[in-house]
Structure formats: C-alpha cells, structure tokens
C-alpha positions as CSV (number, residue, x, y, z in Angstrom):
1,M,161.3,-176.6,-22.9
2,K,160.4,-180.0,-24.4
3,Y,158.8,-181.3,-21.2
4,K,156.4,-178.3,-21.1
5,V,155.4,-179.1,-24.8
6,L,154.8,-182.7,-23.9
7,A,152.9,-181.9,-20.8
8,Q,150.6,-179.6,-22.8
9,F,150.0,-182.4,-25.4
10,L,149.1,-184.7,-22.6
11,R,146.7,-182.2,-21.1
12,E,144.8,-181.9,-24.5
13,D,144.9,-185.8,-24.8
14,I,143.3,-186.1,-21.4
15,M,140.6,-183.6,-22.5
16,L,140.0,-185.7,-25.6
17,H,139.2,-188.7,-23.5
18,A,137.3,-186.9,-20.9
19,K,134.4,-189.3,-21.1
20,N,136.6,-192.3,-20.4
21,L,136.6,-192.6,-16.6
22,S,139.6,-195.1,-16.7
23,Y,141.7,-193.5,-19.5
24,K,145.3,-194.8,-19.4
25,L,147.9,-192.5,-20.8
26,P,150.5,-193.8,-23.3
27,S,153.5,-195.5,-21.6
28,E,156.9,-193.8,-21.1
29,R,158.3,-196.0,-23.8
30,E,155.5,-195.0,-26.2
31,L,156.0,-191.3,-25.6
32,T,159.7,-191.3,-25.8
33,A,159.4,-193.1,-29.2
34,R,156.7,-191.0,-30.6
35,F,158.2,-187.6,-29.6
36,G,161.9,-188.5,-29.7
37,V,162.5,-187.2,-26.2
38,S,164.3,-188.8,-23.2
39,R,162.5,-190.7,-20.4
40,Q,163.6,-188.0,-18.1
41,T,161.6,-185.4,-20.2
42,V,158.5,-187.8,-20.1
43,R,158.8,-188.1,-16.3
44,R,159.2,-184.3,-15.8
45,A,156.0,-183.8,-17.9
46,M,154.2,-186.5,-15.9
47,L,155.3,-184.9,-12.6
48,D,153.7,-181.6,-13.6
49,L,150.4,-183.4,-14.5
50,E,150.5,-185.2,-11.2
51,T,151.1,-181.9,-9.4
52,E,148.1,-180.4,-11.1
53,G,145.9,-183.3,-10.2
54,L,145.2,-184.3,-13.8
55,I,146.7,-187.9,-13.5
56,T,147.4,-190.6,-11.0
57,S,150.3,-193.2,-11.1
58,R,149.4,-196.8,-10.5
59,R,152.6,-198.9,-9.6
60,G,153.1,-201.5,-12.3
61,S,150.4,-200.2,-14.5
62,G,151.1,-196.7,-15.6
63,Y,149.4,-193.2,-15.5
64,Y,145.7,-192.7,-15.6
65,A,143.5,-189.6,-16.0
66,A,141.9,-188.3,-12.8
67,N,138.4,-187.0,-12.5
68,T,137.5,-187.0,-16.2
69,G,133.8,-187.5,-15.9
70,S,131.1,-185.0,-16.9
71,S,127.7,-184.4,-15.4
72,S,125.9,-182.3,-17.9
73,Q,122.7,-183.6,-19.7
74,A,123.0,-181.7,-23.0
75,Q,125.0,-183.4,-25.6
76,I,126.9,-182.1,-28.5
77,A,128.3,-184.5,-31.0
78,V,131.9,-183.8,-32.3
79,I,132.8,-185.7,-35.4
80,T,136.5,-185.7,-36.4
81,T,138.5,-187.7,-38.8
82,F,141.4,-188.8,-36.5
83,T,141.0,-188.2,-32.8
84,D,144.7,-189.1,-32.4
85,E,145.9,-186.6,-35.0
86,Y,148.0,-184.0,-33.2
87,I,145.8,-181.0,-33.7
88,F,142.5,-182.4,-32.6
89,P,143.1,-182.6,-28.7
90,G,143.5,-178.9,-28.8
91,I,140.5,-178.3,-30.9
92,L,138.3,-180.4,-28.6
93,R,139.7,-178.7,-25.5
94,D,138.8,-175.3,-27.0
95,M,135.2,-176.7,-27.8
96,E,135.0,-177.9,-24.3
97,N,136.0,-174.7,-22.9
98,V,133.3,-172.8,-24.8
99,L,130.4,-175.3,-24.5
100,G,131.2,-176.8,-21.1
101,S,130.8,-173.4,-19.5
102,R,127.2,-173.4,-20.9
103,G,126.4,-176.8,-19.5
104,Y,126.9,-178.9,-22.5
105,T,129.0,-182.1,-22.8
106,L,130.8,-183.5,-25.9
107,Q,130.4,-186.9,-27.4
108,A,133.5,-187.5,-29.6
109,Y,133.4,-189.7,-32.7
110,A,136.1,-190.5,-35.2
111,T,135.5,-191.4,-38.8
112,L,139.2,-192.3,-39.6
113,N,138.4,-190.2,-42.7
114,R,136.1,-193.0,-44.0
115,V,132.7,-192.1,-45.6
116,S,131.3,-195.5,-44.3
117,A,132.2,-194.7,-40.7
118,E,130.8,-191.2,-41.2
119,R,127.6,-192.7,-42.4
120,E,127.3,-195.0,-39.3
121,I,127.7,-192.0,-37.0
122,L,125.2,-189.8,-38.8
123,Q,122.7,-192.6,-38.8
124,R,123.2,-193.1,-35.0
125,L,122.6,-189.4,-34.4
126,I,119.5,-189.5,-36.5
127,N,118.2,-192.3,-34.3
128,H,119.6,-190.7,-31.0
129,P,119.4,-186.9,-31.6
130,V,121.7,-184.6,-29.8
131,G,121.6,-180.9,-29.2
132,G,124.0,-180.0,-32.0
133,I,126.8,-181.3,-34.2
134,L,130.3,-180.1,-34.8
135,V,131.7,-182.0,-37.7
136,E,134.9,-182.2,-39.7
137,G,133.9,-183.8,-43.0
138,S,135.4,-187.0,-44.3
139,K,137.4,-186.9,-47.5
140,T,136.1,-183.3,-48.3
141,A,138.1,-183.1,-51.5
142,L,135.9,-185.9,-53.0
143,P,132.2,-186.2,-53.7
144,N,130.4,-187.4,-50.6
145,P,127.7,-190.0,-50.4
146,N,126.3,-188.9,-47.0
147,L,124.8,-185.6,-48.0
148,D,121.3,-187.2,-47.6
149,L,122.0,-187.8,-43.9
150,Y,123.3,-184.3,-43.3
151,Q,120.1,-183.0,-45.0
152,S,118.0,-185.3,-42.7
153,L,119.6,-184.0,-39.6
154,Y,119.2,-180.4,-40.8
155,K,115.5,-181.0,-41.4
156,M,115.2,-182.4,-37.9
157,G,116.3,-179.0,-36.6
158,I,119.7,-180.1,-35.3
159,P,122.3,-177.4,-35.7
160,I,125.3,-178.5,-37.7
161,V,128.6,-176.6,-37.9
162,F,131.5,-177.8,-40.0
163,F,135.1,-177.1,-39.1
164,Q,138.4,-177.6,-40.9
165,G,136.7,-179.1,-44.0
166,S,133.2,-179.0,-45.3
167,Y,131.3,-179.9,-48.6
168,S,130.5,-177.5,-51.3
169,A,127.1,-179.2,-51.7
170,L,126.2,-178.2,-48.2
171,S,127.2,-174.5,-48.4
172,H,124.0,-173.5,-46.7
173,L,125.4,-175.0,-43.4
174,P,127.9,-172.8,-41.5
175,A,131.5,-173.7,-41.4
176,V,134.7,-172.4,-39.7
177,T,137.7,-173.0,-42.1
178,D,141.2,-171.9,-42.7
179,D,142.2,-169.6,-45.4
180,N,144.2,-172.4,-47.0
181,Y,144.7,-170.7,-50.4
182,A,146.2,-167.6,-48.8
183,G,148.3,-169.8,-46.5
184,G,149.9,-171.7,-49.5
185,Y,150.4,-168.4,-51.3
186,R,152.0,-166.7,-48.3
187,L,154.4,-169.7,-47.6
188,A,155.6,-169.7,-51.2
189,N,156.1,-165.9,-51.3
190,Y,158.0,-166.2,-48.1
191,L,160.3,-168.8,-49.4
192,I,160.9,-167.0,-52.6
193,D,161.7,-163.7,-50.8
194,K,164.3,-165.8,-48.8
195,G,166.0,-166.6,-52.1
196,R,164.5,-170.0,-52.7
197,K,163.7,-170.6,-56.4
198,N,162.9,-174.3,-56.7
199,I,160.1,-175.0,-54.3
200,G,158.5,-178.5,-53.9
201,G,155.3,-179.4,-52.0
202,I,153.7,-182.4,-50.4
203,F,149.9,-182.2,-49.8
204,K,147.0,-184.4,-48.7
205,S,144.8,-185.4,-51.6
206,D,141.6,-186.5,-50.0
207,D,140.9,-183.5,-47.8
208,I,140.0,-180.1,-49.3
209,Q,142.8,-178.3,-47.4
210,G,145.4,-180.1,-49.5
211,P,144.2,-178.9,-53.0
212,E,143.6,-175.4,-51.5
213,R,147.1,-175.0,-50.0
214,Y,148.5,-176.5,-53.3
215,A,146.5,-173.9,-55.3
216,G,147.9,-171.1,-53.3
217,M,151.5,-172.2,-53.4
218,M,151.3,-172.6,-57.3
219,A,149.6,-169.2,-57.7
220,A,152.4,-167.5,-55.8
221,I,155.2,-169.2,-57.8
222,R,153.4,-168.3,-61.0
223,D,153.0,-164.6,-60.0
224,K,156.7,-164.5,-59.2
225,G,157.4,-165.5,-62.8
226,L,159.1,-168.8,-61.7
227,P,158.5,-172.1,-63.5
228,L,155.7,-174.2,-62.1
229,P,157.2,-177.1,-60.2
230,D,155.0,-180.1,-61.6
231,H,157.7,-182.6,-60.9
232,G,158.2,-181.3,-57.4
233,I,154.7,-182.0,-56.1
234,C,153.7,-185.2,-54.2
235,W,150.3,-186.3,-53.1
236,F,149.3,-188.6,-50.2
237,D,146.1,-189.8,-48.8
238,S,144.8,-190.8,-45.3
239,A,145.9,-194.4,-45.5
240,Q,149.5,-193.2,-46.4
241,R,149.4,-190.8,-43.5
242,S,148.4,-193.6,-41.1
243,R,151.3,-195.8,-42.3
244,L,153.7,-193.1,-41.7
245,V,152.5,-192.0,-38.2
246,D,151.2,-195.3,-36.8
247,D,153.5,-197.9,-38.5
248,K,156.6,-195.6,-38.9
249,D,156.6,-196.6,-42.5
250,T,158.7,-193.8,-44.2
251,T,158.3,-195.1,-47.8
252,L,156.0,-192.1,-48.7
253,L,158.7,-189.6,-47.6
254,S,161.7,-191.5,-49.0
255,S,160.1,-191.7,-52.4
256,F,159.1,-188.1,-52.2
257,I,162.7,-187.0,-51.4
258,K,164.1,-189.3,-54.2
259,E,161.6,-188.6,-56.9
260,H,160.3,-185.2,-56.4
261,L,163.0,-183.1,-54.5
262,P,166.4,-183.7,-56.3
263,L,166.6,-180.2,-57.5
264,A,164.4,-178.5,-54.8
265,D,165.8,-175.9,-52.4
266,A,162.6,-175.7,-50.3
267,V,159.4,-177.6,-49.7
268,I,156.0,-176.6,-48.3
269,C,154.4,-179.4,-46.3
270,Y,150.7,-180.0,-45.8
271,N,151.2,-179.7,-42.0
272,D,153.7,-179.9,-39.1
273,E,153.3,-183.7,-38.8
274,I,154.5,-184.2,-42.4
275,A,157.3,-181.6,-41.9
276,F,158.5,-183.2,-38.8
277,H,158.9,-186.7,-40.3
278,L,160.3,-185.1,-43.5
279,I,163.1,-183.4,-41.7
280,K,164.1,-186.7,-40.0
281,C,164.1,-188.4,-43.3
282,L,166.3,-185.7,-44.8
283,S,168.7,-185.8,-41.9
284,D,168.9,-189.6,-42.3
285,I,170.3,-189.2,-45.8
286,G,172.7,-186.4,-44.9
287,K,170.5,-183.4,-46.1
288,K,170.8,-180.3,-44.0
289,V,167.8,-178.1,-43.0
290,P,167.7,-175.3,-44.0
291,E,171.2,-175.2,-45.7
292,D,170.4,-177.8,-48.3
293,I,166.6,-177.4,-48.3
294,A,164.2,-175.2,-46.4
295,V,161.0,-176.6,-44.9
296,A,157.8,-174.8,-44.0
297,S,154.3,-175.9,-43.0
298,F,151.0,-175.3,-41.3
299,D,149.6,-175.4,-37.9
300,N,152.5,-174.2,-35.6
301,S,151.9,-177.2,-33.3
302,Y,154.1,-178.9,-30.8
303,Y,155.7,-180.8,-33.8
304,S,157.1,-177.5,-35.0
305,R,158.8,-177.0,-31.6
306,I,160.1,-180.5,-30.8
307,S,161.4,-181.1,-34.4
308,P,165.2,-181.7,-34.7
309,V,165.1,-178.4,-36.6
310,P,162.3,-176.2,-35.3
311,I,159.9,-175.6,-38.2
312,T,158.6,-172.4,-39.6
313,S,154.9,-172.7,-39.7
314,L,151.6,-170.8,-40.1
315,W,149.1,-170.5,-37.2
316,H,146.1,-168.6,-36.1
317,K,147.1,-165.7,-34.0
318,T,144.0,-164.5,-32.4
319,R,141.1,-167.0,-33.3
320,R,141.3,-170.8,-32.9
321,M,139.4,-173.3,-34.8
322,G,137.7,-175.1,-32.0
323,T,136.8,-171.9,-30.2
324,E,135.2,-170.3,-33.3
325,A,133.4,-173.4,-34.3
326,A,131.9,-173.9,-30.7
327,T,131.1,-170.3,-30.4
328,L,129.3,-170.4,-33.8
329,L,127.3,-173.4,-32.8
330,L,126.4,-171.8,-29.5
331,S,125.1,-168.8,-31.4
332,I,122.8,-171.1,-33.3
333,L,121.5,-172.7,-30.3
334,Q,120.8,-169.3,-28.8
335,G,118.5,-168.5,-31.8
336,K,121.0,-166.4,-33.8
337,N,121.9,-166.7,-37.5
338,P,125.7,-166.4,-37.7
339,H,127.8,-166.6,-40.9
340,S,130.6,-168.9,-41.8
341,L,134.1,-167.9,-40.8
342,V,137.5,-168.2,-42.7
343,L,140.4,-167.8,-40.3
344,P,143.6,-166.0,-41.5
345,W,147.1,-167.3,-40.9
346,E,150.0,-165.8,-39.1
347,L,153.7,-166.8,-39.7
348,T,156.1,-168.0,-37.0
349,E,159.7,-168.1,-38.4
350,R,162.0,-170.8,-37.1
351,Q,165.2,-172.4,-37.9
352,S,163.8,-174.6,-40.7
353,T,164.0,-171.8,-43.3
C-alpha cells in the first residue's frame, strides 16, 4: 500500500539525517506534491512512524525525528553525490546497520556531483582524518581532477571503498558497483522478447552508470539484428536532473518525447526516478503505458511502486549496495584484503511493460 511505501522512505530519510538532533521531516504538503499521494496517505504513514517512536509531532510546526543522536567515537565518512536522491537513504541505512553494530558512526557528505565540492570534502578529511571512507565518485564518466587527494588519503593509510561509481585511474582501490552493462543488455533483450522492436533510451551522461547501461542496451539490440536507435537516445546531466526533480521542470522529458520517441514502442530509463516522471509526461500528452510505449528502468525503488503505472525494474535480489560496501570496508579495517564486487541484477516485472 502507498502509505507503507511512503513510511519506509521516511524511515530511511530519518536514518540519513541521524546526526541532526532536530531534523524536521518534509511537510504534508511537500510529501503529497512530491509523491503524488493524498494527505490521508501521508498522515497514515506519519502515524506508523509515531507509533514506532521514530518521530514526534509539534503542534503548528510539523514532524521531527526522535532520538537521532549517536555516541560512537569511531567515524566513517560517507561521501555521496546527492543525499536527497531517492536511493541514498536506503544505502546509508544499510551502511549504518553494518558499521553501527561494530561501534562506528557515519559522517555524511554530499558533493552534488561537483568535483569542486568533492575536493573540499577530501581536503577536510586529510586535515581531519577518519577511520575509513565510503565514497561515490563525482562525475565518474569524466576525467577527475581529485585523484591526487585520493592518493594522499590512501598513503595516509585511510581505507577507501567506492560504491556505485569509481574511477578507472584508481582501480587499485576496492569498489562495489552494479553490473550496468549486463543490466542494459537484459532490459533490451526483455523488451525485444516482449515484441518491442523500436527501443529508445534516456541515460545520465556524467556518471559512469549511464554509458555502461547504454552500452549494454545497444549491444543487445545489435545482437538481435535490429537497427541501432541512434535517434532514439537522449543524454542528460546532473544539472538537468536537478531541474526536473527539484524545480519540476519537465523540459528535458518533453523534448525527449517529442524529438527522440516519435517512433519508439519502448524506452529504457537510466533509473526509476526518470521513468516515474517520464510516465507522467507521457500520460499528459495522451500516450498510454504500456499500450503505446513500454517503460523499463533500474533500481526497483519506491518510485517503481507508486508510479501511475507501476514500473518494470531491475534490482539486487540478495546483495545490497550499502551492505556490501560497508562490509568490504569493515573487512579492510579488520586487516583483510577483500576484492571489488560487481552486483548482478534481478528483474521485477510490472504493468509498465
């Protein structure tokens, strides 16, 4: 049910802000607008969290997290791109579950996928060392000017584990990543086997996951003997993503539909967030999903379940990104020498295809 999905998101959001002793949750109005649910659904989710003792209600002010502080002395820095992006609360919660049980606390930093912000954070950690670093690289599809700072931290003996995206120039540092090429290949094969012959795609250009997912999709189309859909591909960057999610500016998707999808009968999206907004834009112009165009994506997040048309999506069945990254870092802290991991995808089929 939608209130349960929303309640789980809010639990993860509270975990993300665990160091903020007075963290205020988004308002009812903000949540109804963001998730497209009724106020009754929001209030039911809040009631569940109050019953669990996770939040308190302050008359005329809103809802606040309860008991979010941490007492551990050991610090692990977690550097992400966007802490407000939908998958990261869950990743941080899983990291906390692994490391918190061993007495560590997490310091969360956000780069907003800017190498300048990444540099400032890394310099801060050089000046104020921590026990270890879990990091999602910034603009991992592009050359990175901060490799010198990563090397300095490595020489200082601070364990570093990359997750989601890493840098080829730092391949000697362990990483936990998705098998994005195989994921793109699998989704394209799946859609072709469902009878879709004209597949478009929309991918993020400045993170390595986008090119990898694109490469897998195109390889599957090629191997099936179908024409490569050059005109059906759209690329977007972090700034365009922020305008879509934060400012509700749908120019990116409207242009994609108009310029790249006139002949498409299916589309592979970079992630559930993009797929969710794309389905709404398609509905606004009278396009039916999946009758007119099928939509598939990555992450199997709450977006895939609350979408007007639930989304077929890939996910990690047995191993989660945050859990594996934290476990790998913990192994290094315990003196072991673990190897990088590539996580396989599983497919959850829903009504969008």
